[in-house]
PLY file of the C-alpha trace (Angstrom):
ply
format ascii 1.0
element vertex 88
property float x
property float y
property float z
element edge 87
property int vertex1
property int vertex2
end_header
0.00 0.00 0.00
2.77 2.46 0.92
4.80 1.66 -2.23
2.14 3.21 -4.42
2.76 6.62 -2.87
6.54 6.38 -3.26
6.37 6.24 -7.06
7.11 9.35 -9.05
4.47 10.44 -11.52
5.73 11.50 -14.92
4.20 14.57 -16.50
4.45 14.57 -20.29
4.06 18.07 -21.64
5.26 16.88 -25.06
2.11 14.80 -25.69
-0.13 17.66 -24.58
1.68 20.04 -26.94
1.39 17.55 -29.85
-2.36 17.30 -29.31
-2.66 21.08 -29.13
-0.78 21.49 -32.43
-2.89 18.79 -34.13
-6.11 20.39 -32.89
-4.98 23.81 -34.15
-4.09 22.44 -37.60
-7.48 20.74 -37.89
-9.41 23.79 -36.67
-7.59 26.22 -38.98
-7.94 23.84 -41.93
-11.69 23.64 -41.32
-12.06 27.43 -41.13
-10.10 27.96 -44.35
-12.17 25.31 -46.12
-15.45 26.84 -44.90
-14.42 30.21 -46.34
-13.67 28.61 -49.72
-9.87 28.76 -49.59
-7.49 25.94 -50.47
-6.37 25.14 -46.90
-3.13 23.43 -47.91
-1.95 26.32 -50.09
-2.89 28.90 -47.46
-1.14 27.05 -44.65
1.98 26.55 -46.79
2.00 30.28 -47.54
1.79 31.01 -43.83
4.50 28.52 -42.84
6.94 29.72 -45.52
6.40 33.45 -45.13
5.23 33.93 -41.56
2.57 36.28 -42.92
-0.60 35.66 -40.88
-2.80 37.16 -43.60
-2.62 33.80 -45.39
-4.96 32.59 -42.63
-8.55 33.80 -42.45
-9.88 35.67 -39.43
-13.04 33.54 -39.71
-13.63 31.61 -36.45
-10.54 33.40 -35.08
-8.34 31.00 -37.09
-5.59 33.60 -37.48
-5.34 34.13 -33.73
-5.50 30.40 -33.08
-2.67 29.49 -35.45
-0.44 32.19 -33.96
-0.59 30.43 -30.58
2.12 28.08 -31.85
5.37 28.67 -33.70
5.64 27.87 -37.40
8.45 25.39 -36.74
6.12 23.51 -34.37
3.53 23.31 -37.14
6.10 22.01 -39.59
7.46 19.52 -37.05
4.01 18.09 -36.38
3.15 17.84 -40.07
6.42 16.07 -40.88
6.20 13.76 -37.86
2.63 12.74 -38.71
3.50 12.19 -42.38
6.48 9.98 -41.52
4.52 7.96 -38.94
1.83 7.19 -41.50
4.19 6.43 -44.40
7.21 4.66 -42.85
5.92 1.13 -43.43
5.47 1.64 -47.17
0 1
1 2
2 3
3 4
4 5
5 6
6 7
7 8
8 9
9 10
10 11
11 12
12 13
13 14
14 15
15 16
16 17
17 18
18 19
19 20
20 21
21 22
22 23
23 24
24 25
25 26
26 27
27 28
28 29
29 30
30 31
31 32
32 33
33 34
34 35
35 36
36 37
37 38
38 39
39 40
40 41
41 42
42 43
43 44
44 45
45 46
46 47
47 48
48 49
49 50
50 51
51 52
52 53
53 54
54 55
55 56
56 57
57 58
58 59
59 60
60 61
61 62
62 63
63 64
64 65
65 66
66 67
67 68
68 69
69 70
70 71
71 72
72 73
73 74
74 75
75 76
76 77
77 78
78 79
79 80
80 81
81 82
82 83
83 84
84 85
85 86
86 87
């Protein structure tokens, strides 16, 4: 019984951050699509240039995407792509 309380809990901020980035990508993609933009092209424009005007203000998507750094966006996109395509 006492051993249970002597264990150290591990807090994983990395997983929480990954989920946040994924949720932001999905939310911004949806907003761009709803406004009739090509979400992929718009997000690429934003990632390459850093210009937030590539992202619509609709549903506060521009503010939402600016909560994370562009390199974090790129990291998550690349990581997800590689995870899904490694076995091929």
